[in-house]
N, C-alpha and C positions, 0 to 999 in steps of 0.2 A: 809930438812925442817921438823920442828917439828909439831905435830898435832895441837898445839895451834895456831901456825902461819897459818896453813892451814885453821883452823876454822875462824880466823880473816879475811883471804883473801876471803873466801866464803861469809862471812857475808857482807863484803863490796860490793860484786857484787849482793847480794840478794835483791836489790831494783831496780825498773824499770829504773829510770833516770840514776843511776850509771852504770848499765849494758849497757844501750844505749850509754852513754858517752864513756865507755871503748871500745865498739865495733866501735864507730865512730873514736876514736883515733887509733885503730888498722888499720882501713882502710886508715888512713892518714900517716902511717909510710913511710919514716923516718922523714918527716917534722914536724908533729904534728900540733896543732892548738892553736890559742890564746883562752883564757878562754871565752872571749866575743863571739867568733865565735861558740864555742861549745854550749853556752847558746842559741844563735840565731838559730842554726840548730836544736836544740832539743826543741825550744820554751819554755825555762825555764828562769825565772828571774835571772839576773846576780848574785845577792847575794845568791840565792838558789843553783845555779850551783857552786859557789865558795865553799859552804859547802859540796856539793857532791864530788867535786874534792879533797877537803881536806881529806875526808874519804878514797877515793881511793889512795891518796898519802900515808897516814899513813899505809894502808894495803900493800903498795908496788906495786900496779897495775899501777900507773902513776908516771912520773917524770916531773919536771917543770924546766924551765930556763927563767930567765928574759932576754928580748930582748928589749932594749930601755924602752918604757913605758908599754910594754905588757909582760904577762907571757905566755910562750908557753908550752903547755902540750903535752907529748908524752906517748904512751903506753909503759910500761916496759915489753918488750918481754922476757927479762931474768927472770923476776918474773913469767910470764905466763909459761915459760918453766919449772921453778922449781916446780910450782904447778902441771903441767901435769906429770912431773917425779915423784912427790910425789904420785899422783893417780895411776901411773902405776908401781911403783917400785916392787911390789909383784905380778904383773900381770901374770895370766895364769899358776901359779904353776910350773914355770920353762919351760913352753912350749911357747916360744915367737911367734911361727908360728900362735898361736891362735889370736894374736893381729895384724896379717898382714893386715886385712881390715882396722883397725884403722890407722895404719901407712900409708897405701895407701891413705886414705882420707885426711891425713895431707899433703901428698905430692902434693895434689891439690892446695895448697897455691901458689906454684911456678907457676903453669899454670895460675891461676887467676891473679897473679901479672904481668906475661908477657902479658896476654891478655889486661890488663888495660893499660900498657905502649904502646902496639901496637895501641890502639884506640886513644891515644893522638896524 
């Protein structure tokens, strides 16, 4: 990832509604949500939400797919991974053990996902 792409990505998330929308979509993986449901859950007018989703899509944070009359949005986990890799590519001056706590905190995603499935 080039620095200009990273800046565009960070700029897209540097707004309250867009960051909330992205976090909501991450929590709904792998199914995603229709645009109207995102707007409803975040209490944002539909047209405003569409504009925010367009910004996120242009920056690569979300992908969309038409399903009948609805557009389903999903978080682009591959883009999120690319951004995290960009941030960490020169991490710790060649001492990856310094990043161990960061790696451990990310592995908590699997635990949270299993707990969520178990509660259903």
